[in-house]
Residue, then its C-alpha position, 0 to 999 in steps of 0.5 A: m500500500i502506498l500513502p501520500g505524505l509531505a517532507s516538512v523540509t519542503f517548508r523550512q520557512l513555515s512553522a510546524e503548525v502551518v505545515i500540519g495545516l497544509a498537509a491536512k488541507a491537501g488530504l495527505a496521510g502523514i508528515e516526515w518531520g525534519g531534524d534541521i528546523h522543525v524537530p531538532p535532535g535532543d529537544l524531546e519536549r518539542a518532538q512530543t508536542i509536534g508528534r501530538m499535534t500531527s496525530d491530533a490532525g489525523l496525520s501519521v508521523i511518517a519518519y524522523g528526517s534526522y540528518y544524522t550522517v554516518a561516520k561524521s555526526k558522532n564526531e561533531g557531537l551528535t550522538f545516535d542516542q539523541v536521535i533515537k530518543t527524539a524519534k521515540a518522542l515523535d512516536t515514529k518507527i523510521i529514522r532517515i539518515w545519510a550514508g556518509w558524505k563522500s560519493s561511492r566513487e570516491a570512497t576508499g576501502d577503509y571509509h566504506h568499512e567504517i560506514l558499514e560498521e557504524l550502520r551495523a551498530i546503529g542498526d542494532e540500536a534502532g532495532r532494539n527500539g523497534i525502529s528502522l533506519a532509512l538511508e537517503f538515496h542521494d549524491n555524495t553518499l555511499n548510497d548514490s546509485y543503484e549499483a552502489c545501493v545493491r553493493l551496500f545492502t548486500e554487504l550490510d545485510h541488516p534487517s533494521v536498515k533500509t533505503y529511501w528512493q527518489p529519482m536520479h536527477g536527469a534520468g527518466p524511467d529508462i534508468n530509474g525503472p530498472g533501478i527501482h527493480m534492482i533495489l525494491p527489496w530494500i525500499a522503505g519509502f520514497h520522495v516525490f518531486h519533478w526536477w528536470p533536467q537538473a536539480e535546480v529546475r523545479l517543475p510542477l509534479q504534473y509535468g512528470l506525470v508519465d514518469w511517475q505513473a511508471y514509478i508508482k506502478q513499480l513501487s506498488r509491488l512492495n507488499q507493505k505500507i510505504y509513503g511517498c512524500l512530496e519534497f520541495v516544490k516549484d518556488d517553495s509555493t504553498q499553492q503549488f504544493l496543494k496542486d502537486a498533492v492532488t497530482l500525487i493522490e491521483l497518481i497513487r489512486k490510478n497506479a497503485p490499485s490496492t491503495l484506497i485514498d479519500p479525496p481531499 
């Protein structure tokens, strides 16, 4: 089952109350709360408040977008224990993290090993707390391509560590389609946007309708509940977000037949 959501980082400039109101107005099912602005790690009172506000609005807390970077954050004073406690205060079962800060092409053997070892350690800690980790599928990480993702997760082989997915910039269904098939067993959720042909060019989701029809159909093959979260919109516009939300809901309704969504 696929459900529509919002990544709160889309509207860093807005308060949590406004973000919740927008998500509810759009008819979405939940929010992934970011740790950079809205829910800073370690601020447990704020996390509990925002988690409760989200639930009171009839929305799920999809995940905690922690910005914890493996092999880096702990050296900068952010412990994973703080991240775990914040996620639990939010009452969510998924924490988004980053697999280092170097691309898979630049990573040395020692660096690759360091990432794997910490992922295993924090994966164990997350698992003990009933939480899963989801790696960003992103440039300048060890999880920056389909081939790199397969290698990383084959070596890691940890039940509590999964990946997000998002379209690779400048690539269409001819590349992303087979790529989704390659990494499908590890996907725990995905981010939705249409940036074309470069990441700097944000377009309405409607412009990427054909591509996203193909992606949603493939992702619907997962035999589990996952969320597709709108992440960043053209001109950071709330009106564009509301339009993109309508597009996303229709995409899911028409291309993920097992999913039932009430119209906004």
